[in-house]
N, C-alpha and C positions, 0 to 999 in steps of 0.2 A: 454621522457616520456620510459619507458622501454612495451615489446613486451608484447603484455597480449596473453591472448586465451581467446575459447567461454567458461561457464562452462554445465558440463555439470552432466545431470538430472541423480543421483541413483535412480532405478527399486521401490529401495522402498521407497523413495519421492514419485514416477510416485506415484507409489499405497496409500501411506496415504493423497496425496487431489484429486484424484478424489472415497473419501470412503468421505473426510474430504469434499468436496464439490460436492458434483455433481452435472451436470451441464444436466436440458432441453433437451430433443431429437430435439428442433427446433435448439440451442445454439452448443453442437454438431455439424449439419452438420453445421453451417456456421464454426467453428476452422475449419471444415474436406476440407471447400471448402478452407478456406482463407489460408492455408496451402497449397493445390494442386495448388494453384496461379486461382480461377477460376475466367470467365470473370463477365464484368461488369455487365450483362441484371443479369444474376442467383445470383449474390450477392444483385441487386436491389429489384433481388422479394421475397428471401430469407428474408431482409429485411423487407419488406410487411408482411409476414408472422410470422416476428419473432414479430414487433409492431401486432396483430391479439393477435395475442397468448398472449402477456401480456395484451392485454383488455378487452380479456374476464378471467386473471390471475387477477388483483388490478383494474375492471371496466373502465368504460368509464373516468368517470372526474377526480379519479386519474390522467392519459394521458392527458387528454383534458386543467388539470389547470397545467403540464409537458410542454407540449408545451408554454405552457403561460410564463414557468418564460421563457424558453433558449429563448424567442423570444426577451424579457426585457433583457437575458444580452445581447445579440449581438446587441440588441438599444441604452444599454447601459452597456461595460463593467466595473462593477464598483465592490469594493470589498463587497456593500452591496449584489446586487443582487445577485454573487455567490453567497454572504450567504442565500438567503435565493433561490438559484432556489441544494446545495446541503442541507440544510436540511432539504429542503423538500424531496428531495428522499431517504435517511436514515431514514425521519420518517414513510416514506409512505411502504418503505421496495425496492423502486426501485431500490436504489444505489449498488445492488448486480446483478442485471439484464441490469441495463440501462443505457447505449451507449449497445447491445451488443460488440464494440471492447475493449470497457474497464470495464469490467466482463469478457476478457475474459487475456489481460493482467496485472488484479488486481491479479487474479488467479497466472497464470504463476507467476509473483513475489514471488509469499505465496510457489510453489515453489523454485527458487533459491534462497530466504533467509532459506529455511529451510535447501538446500545443503551448503551453507558456514555456519550456525553456527554452522549445524553436520560435520563440519571438523574442527570448531576458538576451540575448548577445554570445560569440564567439568564447570561450578555452574556457568554458565550467567547470567546475569542481560541485560534485553535490554530495551531501552525509546524507543520508540513508539510514535513519535512527531504527532496529525494527527490521530488517532485513525480510524472515521469514522468510519464505518457499526461495527467495532472489525472484522471482518473476518479471516484480519491479526493477529491482536494479540491473538488471540483463537486460527487458526491454528500452532502458536508461542510455542503457550503451550503446544501444545496436538506432532506437531508433528516432537520433537528432546528430547532426556531426559540431551541434556546439557540445554540448557534452563533453568535456576531456576530460577526467575524471572520475570517479561512481563509489563512491567509499561506502560500501554498505557494514554495520552492528548490526548489533544479538547478541542477547545473550543464554542462546538457547544451544547447545552445537551441535540439538539438530537443525537447528536453522539454517550453520553456516556449514553441516553438511548436505542437506536437502539443495542448496542454492550450485552445490560445488556438479553435487549431479546433476542440478539443470543447465550449466553449461557446458558438461560434457555434453547431450546431449545435443545439444546441437548439432547446424554442420561445422564442418571444421571453419573456413573462412569463417563463421561467427561465433565460431567461438573464436580466434583469435581472435577480434576484435574485439571483444567484450574484456578479454584475460587481461588485450594492451588498457586498459581506462578501468576494472572492474581490481578494487582489492578487498576483499574478505576478511574481520577483525571479531574475535566470540567476546565477547568487555556492557557490562555494564551501567553505561555512559549515566547513568539513573548517579550512579552512590561512586562513581569516580574513581576509588584506583589505578591500578595501573596501566589502565587502556590510554592518557593522557601517551605519558611512556613508550607501548609500543605504536601507536601512529607518529610518536614526532619520529623512533625510529624507525617508521619504510616514509618516511623522509611528505608526512602529511603537511601540508602551510597553511592551514586557512579554506573554508567552505564556503563557497560566494551567497550560497542554498543549500537549505539541511529541514532533512519534510521528518513531522514528525506525527501515528500514525498511533488515534490511542488513546492518548496522554490519561492520567493518569490520576491529575489534575495541571489547568491552564501554566499556569506562574513560575510551578516546579519545575518542566517543562520544558520554559522560555531558559528562564533561570540555569540546566542544567548543562542546555545544547548553544548557551552565548559563546561556550570557551570556543566549541569548532570555529564559527565565525572570522571572514576576513569584516573588515572593520566595513564598513557597506555588501558588508551580503544580511540577508534576508531571512523566518523563518518559518514557513506554512505549518496550522500542526488542522489536520482533516481527521469527522468524524465519521466516516462510512455507516451509517444509520438509517433501515428505514420507517417513514414517524408518518403518517399518512399519505398524501401521495407524492412525497417528498423521498426519489427515487437516494438521492446520499446529502451528507446538512456537510460546510467546510468549512472553516476561515482558515484567514492568510491573516497573516501581519508579518512588520519587520522590526526588529530589537534600531536601527538604524531611521529615519524619515525619508535619508538621501538613496535604499534605496528603491525607488523609485520603477526599475528597472524590471523590475521581476511581478509591477502588476500582482503587487504584492494583499490591493483590497480590491484583487476583482473575483466578480463571483465565476467560483469555476460549476460549481451545484446551484440545488436549490436550498437555501440553509436559512430558511426557514425555523426551525424546531432548535437550531444553532445559537439565534437571532434573540427566539426567544430563550430561550437560557441562560445569557449576556447578561437579561434588560431584569434576571431575578437575582441576577449579579449586584445586577446596578454598575456594568464597565458596560453599558449603551444605549444611548434618549432614542 
């Protein structure tokens, strides 16, 4: 595997993200504490303050239900309990803020992908498999002129609804710009069904880049995503997971070796944890 370098985030990307996705004062404080590697006691105290902030903002019952679903998912970890908690956080609006480390990592993911897309060439079509609350999709459509279309797909109806809410919350001019580029579709890309027909009906002609977060299995995800791509399109599969001092892990690759214009071997984050996993699977040297 070739030597890779850490991605440098341009100032214009950072400025856009700071404007588009401003942090609450308490989340900004947590971000700064993590960056300077604060002591555990300070981080615990900040987490307690953050929970109090979320309770004031969203209400006691919302936080209570969220914690109930978390306990249920820990007691019985399966797709159904995961769908319940993920659907609830999206529907309630907690997904943008809870838990705090996930919110910060997702925001960092937007910075990194905008940097990648800004140098990948014009008129790009991007497919995001697992649109979540739509914050990333909307950010792709607004943060770089290189993106011509963004197709956001999710099997949870709550995700599509929340993405629409976040679109409507934009300033009028930004909303119009985003809607010219964005297409939101409910469907499960893992199991086929009528998703392909829905896309063709809406004029989908293939993607230059397909993004997949948290796939259950690497190669099945790649196989499922193949039909979304143009002949020289590429896939990025990423795992925003904290481990040791690694803020986020990511692996990227292409189904076509000619897709070098995306820099698909570029290290977007510290990938040590994921490469350890690849070695266990016998997939890297």
